[in-house]
N, CA, C and O atoms as a MOPAC input file, in Angstrom:
PM7 MOZYME 1SCF
protein

 N     83.30100 1    41.23000 1    90.04400 1
 C     83.60600 1    42.47500 1    90.69000 1
 C     84.93500 1    42.35500 1    91.41200 1
 O     85.09800 1    41.55500 1    92.33300 1
 N     85.82900 1    43.13100 1    90.99000 1
 C     87.12600 1    43.11500 1    91.66700 1
 C     87.30800 1    44.39500 1    92.45600 1
 O     86.77500 1    45.44800 1    92.10600 1
 N     88.06200 1    44.28100 1    93.51400 1
 C     88.31900 1    45.44500 1    94.33700 1
 C     89.48500 1    46.23200 1    93.75600 1
 O     90.36700 1    45.65700 1    93.11800 1
 N     89.49400 1    47.54400 1    93.97200 1
 C     90.59300 1    48.33700 1    93.42200 1
 C     91.90400 1    47.90900 1    94.06900 1
 O     91.98900 1    47.67800 1    95.27500 1
 N     92.88800 1    47.81600 1    93.24600 1
 C     94.19500 1    47.41600 1    93.76100 1
 C     95.03800 1    48.64000 1    94.08700 1
 O     94.71400 1    49.76300 1    93.69900 1
 N     96.11300 1    48.39900 1    94.80100 1
 C     97.02200 1    49.49100 1    95.14800 1
 C     97.65600 1    49.99200 1    93.86300 1
 O     98.06300 1    49.20100 1    93.01200 1
 N     97.73800 1    51.30100 1    93.72700 1
 C     98.36400 1    51.87600 1    92.54500 1
 C     97.36200 1    52.22600 1    91.46600 1
 O     97.74100 1    52.31500 1    90.29900 1
 N     96.09900 1    52.42800 1    91.80700 1
 C     95.10100 1    52.81100 1    90.81500 1
 C     95.30300 1    54.26500 1    90.40500 1
 O     96.15800 1    54.97500 1    90.93400 1
 N     94.49400 1    54.67400 1    89.45800 1
 C     94.60900 1    56.04900 1    88.96100 1
 C     94.34700 1    57.04900 1    90.07200 1
 O     94.99400 1    58.09600 1    90.12500 1
 N     93.41300 1    56.74600 1    90.95800 1
 C     93.10500 1    57.65500 1    92.04400 1
 C     94.33000 1    57.83600 1    92.94000 1
 O     94.62400 1    58.95100 1    93.36900 1
 N     95.04700 1    56.74600 1    93.22400 1
 C     96.25200 1    56.84000 1    94.03500 1
 C     97.31100 1    57.68700 1    93.34100 1
 O     98.01100 1    58.46400 1    93.99000 1
 N     97.42900 1    57.54200 1    92.03100 1
 C     98.41800 1    58.31700 1    91.28100 1
 C     98.09400 1    59.80300 1    91.33000 1
 O     98.99600 1    60.63400 1    91.42900 1
 N     96.80400 1    60.14100 1    91.26000 1
 C     96.39400 1    61.54200 1    91.31600 1
 C     96.72500 1    62.14200 1    92.67500 1
 O     97.21700 1    63.26700 1    92.76100 1
 N     96.45400 1    61.39400 1    93.72800 1
 C     96.74500 1    61.89600 1    95.07100 1
 C     98.23900 1    62.11200 1    95.24800 1
 O     98.65100 1    63.14000 1    95.78700 1
 N     99.04900 1    61.17500 1    94.81000 1
 C    100.48600 1    61.33600 1    94.98800 1
 C    101.02900 1    62.47000 1    94.12800 1
 O    101.98200 1    63.13900 1    94.52700 1
 N    100.43300 1    62.70400 1    92.94000 1
 C    100.88800 1    63.79500 1    92.09300 1
 C    100.55300 1    65.12900 1    92.74300 1
 O    101.36200 1    66.05600 1    92.70900 1
 N     99.35900 1    65.23400 1    93.34000 1
 C     98.97300 1    66.46900 1    93.99700 1
 C     99.89900 1    66.77500 1    95.16400 1
 O    100.24600 1    67.93500 1    95.38700 1
 N    100.29800 1    65.77000 1    95.89900 1
 C    101.18700 1    65.98700 1    97.03700 1
 C    102.56400 1    66.44800 1    96.56800 1
 O    103.19100 1    67.28200 1    97.22100 1
 N    103.03800 1    65.91300 1    95.44300 1
 C    104.37300 1    66.30700 1    94.97900 1
 C    104.36700 1    67.66300 1    94.30400 1
 O    105.41100 1    68.30500 1    94.19400 1
 N    103.18900 1    68.11600 1    93.84600 1
 C    103.10000 1    69.41400 1    93.17500 1
 C    102.82700 1    70.55700 1    94.14300 1
 O    102.62700 1    71.69300 1    93.71300 1
 N    102.81600 1    70.28000 1    95.42600 1
 C    102.55100 1    71.34100 1    96.39300 1
 C    103.58800 1    72.43900 1    96.22900 1
 O    104.78200 1    72.18200 1    96.07500 1
 N    103.10400 1    73.65200 1    96.26600 1
 C    104.00800 1    74.77400 1    96.03400 1
 C    104.90400 1    75.00500 1    97.23300 1
 O    104.46900 1    74.97600 1    98.38400 1
 N    106.15600 1    75.23300 1    96.92800 1
 C    107.11300 1    75.59500 1    97.97200 1
 C    106.90600 1    77.06200 1    98.31200 1
 O    106.34000 1    77.80600 1    97.50900 1
 N    107.34900 1    77.48800 1    99.47700 1
 C    107.22200 1    78.90600 1    99.80600 1
 C    107.94000 1    79.75800 1    98.76700 1
 O    108.97500 1    79.36900 1    98.22600 1
 N    107.36700 1    80.92500 1    98.50200 1
 C    107.90300 1    81.82300 1    97.49800 1
 C    109.23700 1    82.37600 1    97.94600 1
 O    109.35300 1    82.94600 1    99.03100 1
 N    110.23600 1    82.20800 1    97.11400 1
 C    111.56900 1    82.72000 1    97.42200 1
 C    111.62700 1    84.20400 1    97.11600 1
 O    110.91600 1    84.69400 1    96.23800 1
 N    112.46900 1    84.91500 1    97.83600 1
 C    112.64800 1    86.34500 1    97.59600 1
 C    113.22900 1    86.55200 1    96.21200 1
 O    114.11400 1    85.81000 1    95.78400 1
 N    112.72900 1    87.56500 1    95.51100 1
 C    113.25100 1    87.87800 1    94.19400 1
 C    112.53400 1    87.16100 1    93.06500 1
 O    113.11500 1    86.96700 1    91.99700 1
 N    111.28900 1    86.76300 1    93.27400 1
 C    110.56000 1    86.05000 1    92.23500 1
 C    109.88700 1    87.03300 1    91.28600 1
 O    109.98200 1    88.25100 1    91.44200 1
 N    109.20900 1    86.46500 1    90.30400 1
 C    108.51900 1    87.29100 1    89.30600 1
 C    107.46100 1    88.16300 1    89.97400 1
 O    107.23700 1    89.29100 1    89.53500 1
 N    106.80900 1    87.67300 1    91.01900 1
 C    105.79900 1    88.47400 1    91.70000 1
 C    106.40000 1    89.73900 1    92.29200 1
 O    105.76600 1    90.79400 1    92.25200 1
 N    107.59800 1    89.65900 1    92.83500 1
 C    108.27000 1    90.84500 1    93.36100 1
 C    108.48700 1    91.86000 1    92.23800 1
 O    108.22800 1    93.05200 1    92.40500 1
 N    108.95900 1    91.37700 1    91.11200 1
 C    109.21200 1    92.25100 1    89.97200 1
 C    107.91600 1    92.89500 1    89.49400 1
 O    107.89800 1    94.07700 1    89.15000 1
 N    106.84300 1    92.13100 1    89.47100 1
 C    105.55300 1    92.66200 1    89.04700 1
 C    105.08500 1    93.76700 1    89.98300 1
 O    104.61600 1    94.81200 1    89.53200 1
 N    105.21200 1    93.53700 1    91.28100 1
 C    104.83600 1    94.57100 1    92.25100 1
 C    105.66300 1    95.84200 1    92.04200 1
 O    105.12200 1    96.94700 1    92.08700 1
 N    106.94900 1    95.69300 1    91.81800 1
 C    107.81200 1    96.85400 1    91.61400 1
 C    107.37900 1    97.63500 1    90.37900 1
 O    107.28200 1    98.86100 1    90.42100 1
 N    107.11900 1    96.93100 1    89.28000 1
 C    106.70900 1    97.60400 1    88.04200 1
 C    105.35200 1    98.28400 1    88.21100 1
 O    105.14600 1    99.39500 1    87.72100 1
 N    104.43700 1    97.62500 1    88.89900 1
 C    103.11500 1    98.22700 1    89.13800 1
 C    103.24800 1    99.48400 1    89.99400 1
 O    102.58500 1   100.48700 1    89.72700 1
 N    104.09600 1    99.43900 1    91.01700 1
 C    104.25100 1   100.63400 1    91.85300 1
 C    104.88100 1   101.78100 1    91.06400 1
 O    104.50700 1   102.93700 1    91.26000 1
 N    105.82400 1   101.48300 1    90.18100 1
 C    106.35400 1   102.55400 1    89.31900 1
 C    105.24200 1   103.14400 1    88.45600 1
 O    105.16400 1   104.36300 1    88.29900 1
 N    104.38600 1   102.29900 1    87.89700 1
 C    103.27100 1   102.79200 1    87.08100 1
 C    102.32500 1   103.66300 1    87.91600 1
 O    101.82500 1   104.68000 1    87.43600 1
 N    102.08800 1   103.26000 1    89.15600 1
 C    101.22900 1   104.06200 1    90.02900 1
 C    101.86100 1   105.41600 1    90.32900 1
 O    101.17100 1   106.43600 1    90.32400 1
 N    103.16100 1   105.43600 1    90.58800 1
 C    103.84300 1   106.71000 1    90.83100 1
 C    103.82400 1   107.59600 1    89.58700 1
 O    103.65800 1   108.81100 1    89.69200 1
 N    103.99100 1   106.99600 1    88.41700 1
 C    104.00300 1   107.77500 1    87.17800 1
 C    102.62500 1   108.31800 1    86.81000 1
 O    102.52200 1   109.30400 1    86.08000 1
 N    101.57900 1   107.69100 1    87.30400 1
 C    100.22700 1   108.16100 1    87.00000 1
 C     99.73800 1   109.22500 1    87.98000 1
 O     98.54900 1   109.54300 1    87.99400 1
 N    100.61200 1   109.76700 1    88.78100 1
 C    100.24700 1   110.74100 1    89.80700 1
 C     99.48900 1   111.95600 1    89.26400 1
 O     98.52200 1   112.37800 1    89.89800 1
 N     99.87600 1   112.54000 1    88.12400 1
 C     99.11500 1   113.70700 1    87.65800 1
 C     97.67500 1   113.38000 1    87.26700 1
 O     96.80400 1   114.24700 1    87.34100 1
 N     97.41900 1   112.15700 1    86.86000 1
 C     96.07400 1   111.77800 1    86.44900 1
 C     95.18900 1   111.40500 1    87.62800 1
 O     94.01500 1   111.77400 1    87.67700 1
 N     95.75700 1   110.67200 1    88.57800 1
 C     95.01300 1   110.19000 1    89.73400 1
 C     95.85400 1   110.46500 1    90.97600 1
 O     96.85500 1   109.78800 1    91.20700 1
 N     95.46500 1   111.43200 1    91.76000 1
 C     96.29500 1   111.86200 1    92.89000 1
 C     96.40900 1   110.80600 1    93.98800 1
 O     97.30500 1   110.90400 1    94.82700 1
 N     95.55300 1   109.82500 1    94.01000 1
 C     95.58200 1   108.80200 1    95.05800 1
 C     96.60100 1   107.70400 1    94.75700 1
 O     97.03600 1   107.01100 1    95.67800 1
 N     96.99300 1   107.52600 1    93.49300 1
 C     97.84600 1   106.39400 1    93.13300 1
 C     99.21600 1   106.40600 1    93.80000 1
 O     99.71100 1   105.33300 1    94.14200 1
 N     99.86100 1   107.56000 1    94.00800 1
 C    101.13500 1   107.49300 1    94.73700 1
 C    100.98400 1   106.98400 1    96.16800 1
 O    101.88100 1   106.32300 1    96.69200 1
 N     99.85500 1   107.29000 1    96.79800 1
 C     99.62600 1   106.78400 1    98.15700 1
 C     99.43100 1   105.27000 1    98.15600 1
 O     99.89600 1   104.57800 1    99.06100 1
 N     98.74900 1   104.76700 1    97.14600 1
 C     98.58000 1   103.31600 1    97.01000 1
 C     99.94500 1   102.66500 1    96.78800 1
 O    100.25700 1   101.63800 1    97.39000 1
 N    100.75100 1   103.27000 1    95.92000 1
 C    102.09400 1   102.74100 1    95.65400 1
 C    102.95800 1   102.79500 1    96.90500 1
 O    103.73800 1   101.87700 1    97.15900 1
 N    102.82800 1   103.85200 1    97.68100 1
 C    103.59700 1   103.98400 1    98.91700 1
 C    103.25100 1   102.86000 1    99.89700 1
 O    104.14300 1   102.26800 1   100.50500 1
 N    101.97200 1   102.57200 1   100.04600 1
 C    101.54000 1   101.48900 1   100.93700 1
 C    102.06800 1   100.15200 1   100.43900 1
 O    102.58300 1    99.35700 1   101.22500 1
 N    101.94600 1    99.89900 1    99.14100 1
 C    102.46900 1    98.64900 1    98.57500 1
 C    103.97600 1    98.55800 1    98.82700 1
 O    104.48300 1    97.49900 1    99.19500 1
 N    104.67800 1    99.65400 1    98.63000 1
 C    106.12300 1    99.66100 1    98.83900 1
 C    106.51100 1    99.33700 1   100.26900 1
 O    107.42800 1    98.55000 1   100.50400 1
 N    105.81700 1    99.94200 1   101.22800 1
 C    106.12800 1    99.66300 1   102.63100 1
 C    105.81800 1    98.20700 1   102.99400 1
 O    106.56200 1    97.58400 1   103.75200 1
 N    104.73000 1    97.67000 1   102.46100 1
 C    104.34800 1    96.28700 1   102.77300 1
 C    105.30900 1    95.29200 1   102.11600 1
 O    105.72000 1    94.32100 1   102.75100 1
 N    105.66400 1    95.52100 1   100.86600 1
 C    106.45600 1    94.55500 1   100.11000 1
 C    107.96000 1    94.66300 1   100.35400 1
 O    108.69200 1    93.71000 1   100.08500 1
 N    108.43200 1    95.79100 1   100.85100 1
 C    109.87800 1    96.00900 1   100.99500 1
 C    110.54900 1    94.95200 1   101.86200 1
 O    111.63200 1    94.47300 1   101.52400 1
 N    109.92800 1    94.58700 1   102.96400 1
 C    110.55800 1    93.60800 1   103.86000 1
 C    110.49300 1    92.19200 1   103.29800 1
 O    111.29800 1    91.34300 1   103.68100 1
 N    109.55300 1    91.92300 1   102.40000 1
 C    109.39800 1    90.59500 1   101.82600 1
 C    110.24000 1    90.38400 1   100.57500 1
 O    110.47500 1    89.24600 1   100.16700 1
 N    110.69100 1    91.46700 1    99.96800 1
 C    111.34700 1    91.38900 1    98.66500 1
 C    112.81700 1    91.00900 1    98.79700 1
 O    113.43000 1    91.17200 1    99.85200 1
 N    113.36200 1    90.50000 1    97.70400 1
 C    114.79200 1    90.22100 1    97.62700 1
 C    115.57000 1    91.52300 1    97.53300 1
 O    114.96500 1    92.58900 1    97.42200 1
 N    116.88400 1    91.46500 1    97.57300 1
 C    117.68800 1    92.68700 1    97.61400 1
 C    117.52100 1    93.58500 1    96.38900 1
 O    117.54900 1    94.80900 1    96.51900 1
 N    117.34900 1    93.00200 1    95.21000 1
 C    117.18000 1    93.83700 1    94.00600 1
 C    115.88700 1    94.62900 1    94.10000 1
 O    115.87800 1    95.83800 1    93.86900 1
 N    114.81000 1    93.96200 1    94.43400 1
 C    113.51300 1    94.63000 1    94.47400 1
 C    113.37700 1    95.52200 1    95.70400 1
 O    112.68900 1    96.54200 1    95.64900 1
 N    114.00900 1    95.16200 1    96.79500 1
 C    113.99100 1    96.02200 1    97.98400 1
 C    114.66800 1    97.35800 1    97.69200 1
 O    114.24500 1    98.39200 1    98.20800 1
 N    115.71600 1    97.34300 1    96.87000 1
 C    116.37100 1    98.60600 1    96.49600 1
 C    115.41600 1    99.50200 1    95.71500 1
 O    115.45000 1   100.72400 1    95.86200 1
 N    114.56800 1    98.90200 1    94.88900 1
 C    113.57700 1    99.68100 1    94.14000 1
 C    112.53000 1   100.28100 1    95.07900 1
 O    112.16600 1   101.44900 1    94.94600 1
 N    112.05300 1    99.48100 1    96.02300 1
 C    111.05900 1    99.99800 1    96.96800 1
 C    111.64000 1   101.14300 1    97.79200 1
 O    110.97600 1   102.15700 1    98.00400 1
 N    112.86500 1   100.98400 1    98.25200 1
 C    113.51100 1   102.04100 1    99.02700 1
 C    113.63900 1   103.31000 1    98.18000 1
 O    113.36400 1   104.41100 1    98.65800 1
 N    114.04900 1   103.15400 1    96.94100 1
 C    114.19900 1   104.25400 1    95.99400 1
 C    112.85500 1   104.96200 1    95.77100 1
 O    112.79100 1   106.19100 1    95.77300 1
 N    111.79500 1   104.18900 1    95.58200 1
 C    110.46900 1   104.75900 1    95.35100 1
 C    109.95800 1   105.51500 1    96.57800 1
 O    109.45100 1   106.63100 1    96.46700 1
 N    110.09600 1   104.89800 1    97.73500 1
 C    109.61100 1   105.51900 1    98.96000 1
 C    110.36000 1   106.81600 1    99.23000 1
 O    109.76300 1   107.83200 1    99.58800 1
 N    111.66700 1   106.76700 1    99.05300 1
 C    112.48100 1   107.96800 1    99.26300 1
 C    112.10600 1   109.06400 1    98.26500 1
 O    112.00700 1   110.23300 1    98.63700 1
 N    111.90000 1   108.69500 1    97.01300 1
 C    111.50000 1   109.66800 1    95.99100 1
 C    110.15100 1   110.28900 1    96.33400 1
 O    109.95500 1   111.49200 1    96.16100 1
 N    109.22800 1   109.47600 1    96.81500 1
 C    107.91200 1   109.99000 1    97.19600 1
 C    108.03100 1   111.04000 1    98.29200 1
 O    107.48800 1   112.13700 1    98.16300 1
 N    108.73900 1   110.70900 1    99.37300 1
 C    108.80400 1   111.63300 1   100.49700 1
 C    109.58800 1   112.89500 1   100.16500 1
 O    109.20300 1   113.98400 1   100.59000 1
 N    110.67200 1   112.77200 1    99.42000 1
 C    111.43200 1   113.97600 1    99.03800 1
 C    110.57100 1   114.88000 1    98.17600 1
 O    110.49700 1   116.08300 1    98.42500 1
 N    109.92300 1   114.32200 1    97.17000 1
 C    109.12000 1   115.15700 1    96.27400 1
 C    107.89600 1   115.73200 1    96.97700 1
 O    107.50100 1   116.86300 1    96.69500 1
 N    107.29600 1   114.98100 1    97.87700 1
 C    106.12600 1   115.49000 1    98.59800 1
 C    106.50400 1   116.63500 1    99.52700 1
 O    105.84300 1   117.67300 1    99.53700 1
 N    107.55700 1   116.45200 1   100.30000 1
 C    107.96200 1   117.51100 1   101.23300 1
 C    108.47100 1   118.74600 1   100.50200 1
 O    108.14900 1   119.87100 1   100.88200 1
 N    109.26300 1   118.54100 1    99.45700 1
 C    109.74400 1   119.68300 1    98.66200 1
 C    108.56600 1   120.38400 1    97.97400 1
 O    108.51900 1   121.61200 1    97.91100 1
 N    107.62500 1   119.60000 1    97.46400 1
 C    106.44900 1   120.18300 1    96.81600 1
 C    105.61800 1   121.01600 1    97.77300 1
 O    105.14100 1   122.09300 1    97.41500 1
 N    105.44300 1   120.51800 1    98.99300 1
 C    104.69400 1   121.29200 1    99.98500 1
 C    105.42200 1   122.57800 1   100.35100 1
 O    104.80100 1   123.62800 1   100.51400 1
 N    106.73700 1   122.49100 1   100.47700 1
 C    107.51800 1   123.70000 1   100.75000 1
 C    107.41500 1   124.71800 1    99.62300 1
 O    107.30500 1   125.91800 1    99.87200 1
 N    107.45000 1   124.24400 1    98.40100 1
 C    107.33000 1   125.14200 1    97.24900 1
 C    105.91800 1   125.71000 1    97.12800 1
 O    105.74400 1   126.84800 1    96.69400 1
 N    104.91300 1   124.92700 1    97.50600 1
 C    103.54700 1   125.44200 1    97.52600 1
 C    103.41800 1   126.56400 1    98.54600 1
 O    102.77500 1   127.57800 1    98.27600 1
 N    104.02000 1   126.39100 1    99.70600 1
 C    104.02400 1   127.43700 1   100.72500 1
 C    104.74200 1   128.68700 1   100.21100 1
 O    104.27300 1   129.80600 1   100.42300 1
 N    105.87300 1   128.49800 1    99.53700 1
 C    106.59700 1   129.63800 1    98.96700 1
 C    105.74700 1   130.36600 1    97.92300 1
 O    105.79000 1   131.59300 1    97.83400 1
 N    104.99200 1   129.62900 1    97.14900 1
 C    104.11500 1   130.24300 1    96.14900 1
 C    103.01000 1   131.05600 1    96.82200 1
 O    102.68100 1   132.15300 1    96.37200 1
 N    102.44600 1   130.52400 1    97.88400 1
 C    101.39100 1   131.24800 1    98.61200 1
 C    101.95000 1   132.52600 1    99.21800 1
 O    101.33400 1   133.58700 1    99.12000 1
 N    103.11000 1   132.42500 1    99.84100 1
 C    103.74900 1   133.61100 1   100.42500 1
 C    104.08500 1   134.62300 1    99.32400 1
 O    103.87300 1   135.82400 1    99.49200 1
 N    104.60600 1   134.12900 1    98.20300 1
 C    104.92100 1   135.01500 1    97.08300 1
 C    103.69400 1   135.71700 1    96.55500 1
 O    103.75100 1   136.89500 1    96.20100 1
 N    102.58100 1   135.00400 1    96.49700 1
 C    101.33800 1   135.61400 1    96.02100 1
 C    100.88800 1   136.71700 1    96.96900 1
 O    100.41500 1   137.76000 1    96.51800 1
 N    101.02700 1   136.50500 1    98.27200 1
 C    100.63500 1   137.53600 1    99.24300 1
 C    101.57400 1   138.73900 1    99.17300 1
 O    101.15700 1   139.86800 1    99.43000 1
 N    102.84000 1   138.50100 1    98.82500 1
 C    103.81300 1   139.59000 1    98.77400 1
 C    103.84100 1   140.31100 1    97.41800 1
 O    104.66600 1   141.20300 1    97.21800 1
 N    102.96400 1   139.94400 1    96.49700 1
 C    102.92500 1   140.61800 1    95.20500 1
 C    102.52400 1   142.07600 1    95.34100 1
 O    102.78900 1   142.88600 1    94.45300 1
 N    101.89600 1   142.40100 1    96.43400 1
 C    101.48100 1   143.77600 1    96.67900 1
 C    102.70000 1   144.70500 1    96.73400 1
 O    102.64100 1   145.84200 1    96.26700 1
 N    103.80400 1   144.21000 1    97.31000 1
 C    104.99500 1   145.06300 1    97.41800 1
 C    106.02300 1   144.75500 1    96.33200 1
 O    107.12100 1   145.31200 1    96.34400 1
 N    105.67800 1   143.87800 1    95.40100 1
 C    106.52800 1   143.65400 1    94.24300 1
 C    107.47900 1   142.48000 1    94.33100 1
 O    107.81200 1   141.88800 1    93.30500 1
 N    107.92700 1   142.12400 1    95.52100 1
 C    108.88100 1   141.01600 1    95.64000 1
 C    108.20200 1   139.66400 1    95.44700 1
 O    108.87100 1   138.66000 1    95.20300 1
 N    106.88700 1   139.63700 1    95.55500 1
 C    106.15600 1   138.39300 1    95.41200 1
 C    106.29000 1   137.77500 1    94.03500 1
 O    106.25600 1   136.55200 1    93.89700 1
 N    106.44100 1   138.61000 1    93.00900 1
 C    106.61300 1   138.07200 1    91.65300 1
 C    107.89200 1   137.24700 1    91.55500 1
 O    107.92100 1   136.19800 1    90.91100 1
 N    108.93000 1   137.72700 1    92.19200 1
 C    110.21300 1   137.02600 1    92.18900 1
 C    110.11000 1   135.71000 1    92.96200 1
 O    110.58000 1   134.67200 1    92.49800 1
 N    109.50100 1   135.76000 1    94.12400 1
 C    109.36200 1   134.55000 1    94.96000 1
 C    108.48400 1   133.51300 1    94.26600 1
 O    108.84700 1   132.33900 1    94.19500 1
 N    107.33100 1   133.94200 1    93.75400 1
 C    106.43500 1   132.99900 1    93.08100 1
 C    107.06900 1   132.43900 1    91.82100 1
 O    106.93900 1   131.24700 1    91.54600 1
 N    107.74900 1   133.27300 1    91.05500 1
 C    108.41100 1   132.80300 1    89.83900 1
 C    109.47600 1   131.76600 1    90.14500 1
 O    109.57600 1   130.74900 1    89.45800 1
 N    110.27300 1   132.02200 1    91.18200 1
 C    111.30300 1   131.05600 1    91.58100 1
 C    110.67100 1   129.75200 1    92.07300 1
 O    111.18800 1   128.66800 1    91.80100 1
 N    109.56200 1   129.85900 1    92.79300 1
 C    108.88100 1   128.66100 1    93.29000 1
 C    108.30400 1   127.84000 1    92.13700 1
 O    108.39300 1   126.61300 1    92.14400 1
 N    107.72300 1   128.50500 1    91.16200 1
 C    107.18600 1   127.77900 1    89.99900 1
 C    108.30200 1   127.09700 1    89.22000 1
 O    108.14800 1   125.96100 1    88.77400 1
 N    109.40900 1   127.77900 1    89.05800 1
 C    110.55300 1   127.17900 1    88.35900 1
 C    111.08300 1   125.96900 1    89.14500 1
 O    111.40300 1   124.93600 1    88.55800 1
 N    111.17000 1   126.10200 1    90.44500 1
 C    111.62400 1   124.98800 1    91.28200 1
 C    110.64600 1   123.81600 1    91.22200 1
 O    111.07200 1   122.66200 1    91.26500 1
 N    109.34100 1   124.09000 1    91.12500 1
 C    108.35600 1   123.00700 1    90.97800 1
 C    108.56000 1   122.25800 1    89.66300 1
 O    108.42600 1   121.03500 1    89.60900 1
 N    108.88100 1   122.99300 1    88.61800 1
 C    109.14700 1   122.34900 1    87.32900 1
 C    110.37800 1   121.45100 1    87.41900 1
 O    110.36900 1   120.32600 1    86.91900 1
 N    111.43000 1   121.94500 1    88.05200 1
 C    112.65100 1   121.14500 1    88.23700 1
 C    112.35200 1   119.91900 1    89.09600 1
 O    112.84100 1   118.82900 1    88.80200 1
 N    111.56200 1   120.08100 1    90.14300 1
 C    111.18500 1   118.95900 1    91.00600 1
 C    110.39600 1   117.91100 1    90.22600 1
 O    110.63100 1   116.71400 1    90.39200 1
 N    109.47100 1   118.34100 1    89.38600 1
 C    108.68200 1   117.39600 1    88.58900 1
 C    109.57200 1   116.62700 1    87.61700 1
 O    109.41000 1   115.41900 1    87.44800 1
 N    110.50000 1   117.31600 1    86.98500 1
 C    111.43100 1   116.64700 1    86.06700 1
 C    112.27900 1   115.64900 1    86.83200 1
 O    112.45900 1   114.51900 1    86.38000 1
 N    112.80700 1   116.04700 1    87.98900 1
 C    113.61900 1   115.15300 1    88.83500 1
 C    112.83200 1   113.89600 1    89.19800 1
 O    113.34700 1   112.78300 1    89.09500 1
 N    111.58400 1   114.08200 1    89.62200 1
 C    110.72600 1   112.97500 1    90.03400 1
 C    110.50000 1   112.00000 1    88.88300 1
 O    110.67400 1   110.79200 1    89.04400 1
 N    110.11600 1   112.52500 1    87.72900 1
 C    109.80700 1   111.64000 1    86.60200 1
 C    111.04300 1   110.96500 1    86.03100 1
 O    110.96400 1   109.82000 1    85.58600 1
 N    112.17000 1   111.63800 1    86.03300 1
 C    113.40300 1   110.98000 1    85.58300 1
 C    113.72900 1   109.81800 1    86.50900 1
 O    114.07800 1   108.73700 1    86.03600 1
 N    113.62400 1   110.01800 1    87.81600 1
 C    113.89200 1   108.93500 1    88.76800 1
 C    112.93600 1   107.76200 1    88.56600 1
 O    113.35600 1   106.60400 1    88.57400 1
 N    111.66200 1   108.06100 1    88.38600 1
 C    110.68400 1   106.98200 1    88.22300 1
 C    110.89600 1   106.22100 1    86.91100 1
 O    110.78200 1   104.99600 1    86.88600 1
 N    111.19800 1   106.92100 1    85.84100 1
 C    111.40600 1   106.25900 1    84.54800 1
 C    112.68600 1   105.42600 1    84.56100 1
 O    112.69800 1   104.29200 1    84.08300 1
 N    113.75800 1   105.98900 1    85.10600 1
 C    115.01100 1   105.22000 1    85.19800 1
 C    114.81400 1   103.99300 1    86.08200 1
 O    115.29100 1   102.90900 1    85.74800 1
 N    114.12200 1   104.15000 1    87.19500 1
 C    113.84500 1   103.01100 1    88.07100 1
 C    112.99500 1   101.95500 1    87.37700 1
 O    113.24500 1   100.75900 1    87.53100 1
 N    111.99600 1   102.38400 1    86.61700 1
 C    111.15800 1   101.44000 1    85.88400 1
 C    111.96500 1   100.65600 1    84.86000 1
 O    111.80600 1    99.44200 1    84.73500 1
 N    112.82900 1   101.34900 1    84.12900 1
 C    113.67000 1   100.66100 1    83.13500 1
 C    114.58600 1    99.65600 1    83.82800 1
 O    114.77000 1    98.54500 1    83.33100 1
 N    115.15900 1   100.02900 1    84.96100 1
 C    116.02300 1    99.09200 1    85.69400 1
 C    115.23200 1    97.90400 1    86.22600 1
 O    115.73900 1    96.78200 1    86.23600 1
 N    114.01600 1    98.12800 1    86.66200 1
 C    113.18200 1    97.02100 1    87.14700 1
 C    112.83600 1    96.06900 1    86.00300 1
 O    112.86300 1    94.85100 1    86.17900 1
 N    112.51700 1    96.61400 1    84.85200 1
 C    112.19700 1    95.77000 1    83.69900 1
 C    113.41300 1    94.93900 1    83.29200 1
 O    113.26700 1    93.79200 1    82.87100 1
 N    114.60700 1    95.51100 1    83.41600 1
 C    115.84300 1    94.81800 1    83.04300 1
 C    116.43500 1    93.98500 1    84.17700 1
 O    117.55900 1    93.49700 1    84.05800 1
 N    115.69600 1    93.81600 1    85.27200 1
 C    116.15300 1    93.02400 1    86.43200 1
 C    117.42500 1    93.59600 1    87.04900 1
 O    118.27300 1    92.83600 1    87.51500 1
 N    117.57300 1    94.91200 1    87.06200 1
 C    118.75000 1    95.54800 1    87.64900 1
 C    118.35300 1    96.25800 1    88.94200 1
 O    117.25900 1    96.81500 1    89.02900 1
 N    119.22600 1    96.24200 1    89.94200 1
 C    118.91700 1    96.97100 1    91.18200 1
 C    119.16500 1    98.46400 1    91.01100 1
 O    119.78300 1    98.90100 1    90.04100 1
 N    118.67600 1    99.22300 1    91.95900 1
 C    119.04100 1   100.64100 1    92.05700 1
 C    120.39000 1   100.64700 1    92.77700 1
 O    120.49800 1   100.15400 1    93.89900 1
 N    121.41400 1   101.20300 1    92.13500 1
 C    122.75900 1   101.09000 1    92.69300 1
 C    122.91200 1   101.80600 1    94.01900 1
 O    123.58600 1   101.29800 1    94.91500 1
 N    122.30400 1   102.97300 1    94.16900 1
 C    122.38000 1   103.69500 1    95.42800 1
 C    121.00700 1   104.29100 1    95.71300 1
 O    120.76200 1   105.44500 1    95.36200 1
 N    120.10200 1   103.53800 1    96.34100 1
 C    118.74200 1   104.03900 1    96.54700 1
 C    118.65500 1   105.23100 1    97.49600 1
 O    117.62900 1   105.91100 1    97.53400 1
 N    119.70500 1   105.49400 1    98.25700 1
 C    119.69700 1   106.62100 1    99.18100 1
 C    120.15300 1   107.92700 1    98.53300 1
 O    120.08500 1   108.98600 1    99.15800 1
 N    120.60500 1   107.86100 1    97.31700 1
 C    121.10700 1   109.04600 1    96.61900 1
 C    119.96500 1   109.93400 1    96.16000 1
 O    118.85300 1   109.45900 1    95.92800 1
 N    120.24200 1   111.22400 1    96.02900 1
 C    119.29000 1   112.15200 1    95.47300 1
 C    119.32000 1   112.10800 1    93.93900 1
 O    118.38800 1   112.55000 1    93.26800 1
 N    120.39400 1   111.57300 1    93.42000 1
 C    120.53200 1   111.45800 1    91.96600 1
 C    119.98200 1   110.11100 1    91.50700 1
 O    119.57700 1   109.28000 1    92.32000 1
 N    119.97500 1   109.91500 1    90.22100 1
 C    119.42600 1   108.67000 1    89.65900 1
 C    120.41100 1   107.55000 1    89.82600 1
 O    120.13700 1   106.42100 1    89.41800 1

């Protein structure tokens, strides 16, 4: 019966585990990109599931400070797009309600028609921004000006 000597297999396993310890995640890793792509998918699924943009908004606010500059630009772009489209949509919904009440005197048709047309333009604007942002995220490109109203 011999005693285990220094450098046995067990010692090698322990030293390998210590050297394989994960370093802290650097900003701009694949996980950041995955979160960005998932949030774009959540925003794009808004007509099917009305709760998904809110989930994406929460993820965006949580991940924005942790992300690298490329992915932070996407989060800023998404959050800004959400709030602009939500506030504009609520304003247009109010205009539609007012237009419906004013249909009695005839001007309501004009107001409601303009509001519906503006809602269509807003929806197109929203989806173009989300699709362009998704393509840029897939290609590892930042949003050049996330504060812009344009793409």
